[in-house]
C-alpha positions in Angstrom: -42.6 38.4 36.7 -41.6 41.3 39.0 -41.7 44.8 38.1 -38.5 46.5 39.6 -39.0 49.8 38.7 -41.0 51.9 36.0 -40.2 49.9 32.6 -37.8 47.4 34.1 -38.9 43.8 34.7 -37.1 40.5 36.2 -38.4 37.0 35.9 -37.1 33.6 36.6 -37.2 30.3 34.8 -35.7 26.8 35.2 -32.7 26.3 32.9 -33.4 23.3 30.7 -29.8 22.2 30.5 -29.1 22.4 34.4 -27.4 19.6 36.2 -26.9 18.8 40.0 -23.2 19.5 39.6 -23.5 23.2 38.7 -22.7 25.6 41.2 -25.5 27.9 40.2 -29.1 27.5 40.8 -31.6 25.7 38.4 -33.6 29.1 38.3 -31.9 31.7 36.3 -33.1 35.3 35.7 -33.9 37.4 32.6 -34.7 41.0 32.2 -36.6 43.3 30.0 -36.5 47.2 29.7 -38.9 49.5 28.0 -37.8 52.9 27.0 -40.3 54.9 25.0 -41.3 52.6 21.8 -38.4 50.2 22.5 -38.4 47.1 24.2 -35.1 45.1 25.3 -35.0 41.6 26.6 -31.8 40.5 28.2 -30.8 36.9 28.2 -34.5 35.8 27.9 -35.8 32.4 28.8 -39.4 31.5 29.0 -40.6 35.1 28.0 -43.8 35.9 30.1 -47.1 36.4 28.1 -47.5 39.9 29.2 -43.8 40.8 27.6 -44.6 38.9 24.6 -47.6 41.0 23.8 -45.9 44.1 24.5 -43.0 42.9 22.2 -45.6 42.9 19.3 -46.3 46.5 19.8 -42.8 48.0 20.6 -39.5 47.9 18.6 -38.0 44.8 20.3 -34.6 43.3 20.3 -32.7 40.6 22.2 -29.4 41.7 24.0 -27.4 38.7 25.3 -24.6 39.5 27.9 -22.6 36.4 26.4 -23.1 34.4 23.5 -23.5 31.0 25.5 -26.5 32.7 27.2 -28.6 31.8 24.0 -31.4 30.4 26.0 -34.9 31.2 24.0 -33.1 33.4 21.7 -33.7 31.2 18.6 -37.2 30.7 19.1 -38.0 34.1 19.8 -36.1 35.3 16.9 -37.9 33.1 14.7 -41.3 33.5 16.2 -41.2 37.4 16.6 -38.8 38.3 14.0 -36.5 40.0 16.5 -32.9 41.2 16.0 -30.3 39.7 18.3 -27.1 41.7 19.6 -24.6 39.4 21.2 -20.8 39.4 22.1 -19.0 37.3 19.6 -18.4 33.5 20.0 -15.1 32.1 20.9 -12.9 31.2 18.0 -10.6 28.4 18.0 -7.9 30.5 19.0 -9.8 31.8 21.9 -10.6 28.2 23.1 -6.8 27.4 22.7 -6.0 30.5 24.9 -8.7 30.0 27.5 -8.3 26.4 28.3 -4.9 25.3 27.0 -6.4 22.7 24.4 -4.9 21.6 21.1 -6.0 23.2 17.8 -7.5 19.8 17.0 -9.8 19.9 20.2 -10.7 23.5 19.4 -11.7 22.6 16.0 -13.8 25.4 14.3 -14.3 27.2 17.7 -17.3 27.2 19.8 -20.6 25.9 18.5 -22.6 28.7 20.3 -25.1 30.5 18.3 -23.9 28.4 15.2 -27.4 28.7 13.7 -27.6 32.6 13.9 -23.8 32.8 12.3 -25.0 30.4 9.5 -28.0 32.7 9.0 -25.7 35.9 9.0 -28.5 37.5 11.0 -26.4 38.1 14.2 -25.2 41.5 15.4 -21.9 41.2 17.2 -20.6 43.8 19.7 -17.9 44.2 22.2 -18.0 48.1 22.5 -20.6 50.5 23.4 -20.5 52.1 20.0 -21.3 48.8 18.3 -24.8 48.7 20.0 -27.7 50.9 18.5 -28.9 51.5 22.0 -27.7 53.7 24.8 -25.9 50.9 26.6 -22.3 51.1 27.9 -20.3 47.9 27.8 -17.9 46.9 30.6 -15.2 44.1 30.4 -16.1 41.0 32.3 -14.3 37.9 33.4 -13.8 37.0 29.6 -13.6 39.3 26.8 -17.3 38.1 25.5 -18.7 37.9 29.1 -19.6 41.5 29.2 -21.4 43.8 32.1 -24.0 46.4 30.7 -24.8 49.6 32.0 -28.1 51.2 31.1 -28.2 54.7 32.5 -32.0 55.4 31.7 -32.8 52.5 34.0 -29.7 53.1 36.4 -29.2 49.4 36.0 -26.4 47.1 35.6 -26.8 43.7 33.7 -24.4 40.8 34.4 -24.0 37.5 32.6 -21.6 35.2 34.4 -19.0 37.9 35.5 -21.2 38.6 38.7 -23.1 35.8 40.0 -24.7 34.5 43.2 -24.0 31.0 44.1 -25.9 31.4 47.3 -23.6 33.3 49.2 -24.2 36.7 47.7 -23.5 38.4 44.6 -19.8 38.2 43.6 -17.1 37.5 41.1 -16.9 33.7 41.5 -13.7 32.0 41.6 -15.0 28.8 39.8 -15.7 30.7 36.8 -12.2 32.4 36.6 -9.9 30.7 34.1 -6.2 30.2 35.1 -4.4 33.3 34.9 -7.3 35.7 35.3 -7.8 37.1 38.7 -10.7 38.5 40.8 -9.0 41.8 41.2 -8.2 42.0 37.6 -12.0 41.5 36.7 -12.9 44.0 39.7 -10.7 46.7 38.3 -12.4 46.6 35.1 -15.8 47.1 36.6 -14.9 49.8 39.3 -15.8 52.7 36.9 -19.3 51.5 37.5 -19.2 52.8 41.1 -18.9 56.3 39.4 -22.3 56.0 37.8 -25.6 56.4 39.6 -26.3 52.7 39.7 -29.7 51.8 41.4 -30.2 48.1 40.3 -27.7 45.3 39.6 -29.3 42.5 37.6 -27.5 39.2 37.5 -28.5 36.3 35.3 -27.4 33.9 37.9 -29.0 35.3 41.1 -31.5 38.0 40.5 -31.9 41.6 41.2 -29.8 43.7 43.8 -29.2 47.1 44.8 -26.1 49.1 44.5 -24.6 48.0 47.8 -24.2 44.5 46.4 -22.1 45.8 43.6 -19.9 47.7 45.9 -19.3 44.7 48.2 -18.7 42.2 45.0 -16.0 44.7 43.6 -14.3 45.0 47.1 -14.2 41.4 47.5 -16.9 41.3 50.2 -20.4 39.4 50.4 
């Protein structure tokens, strides 16, 4: 675990579902921020013991950047009783629109976080005013793959919209569905360049400085 700045941590862990065919590295990143008496865990996997101890002393919550970034959410929720804030899962119509599949193939929609939905314990968000924290929500490559701005830490958090496949942080063509362009995604994120960004924290890649965000949104590496 690395302390990037006061109250801001980064750690890596091996993703249990990784395969050699994946373009992303087996080790993925998670983050935590402490702000006063509150601790937020972003896309957590294999939570370090020090942070688990801190979570017991703070008002703690899990924040996902995408519903498929569940990782260790269920075990942490059940073990520590933490609330979970996540973008909504894909409905059947979302899957049809995104992947051009049939209604039969789409079924009841994505199975992501099914256990959470069945419990009725999930807190689903797409806008800043749907989160009980001072976090600004920006659109990503999909409506439910968002990018988050936390001004108190001058930090940007990205799930799959900004990722590093070994050649630097960027909007990855492999993860853009048909009909969505890199420029469209970049345009939705350029307002971030008006913010005092110091840290860019990617679930696939790690921690970067502001210059990496500028290059990514300008199509550079």
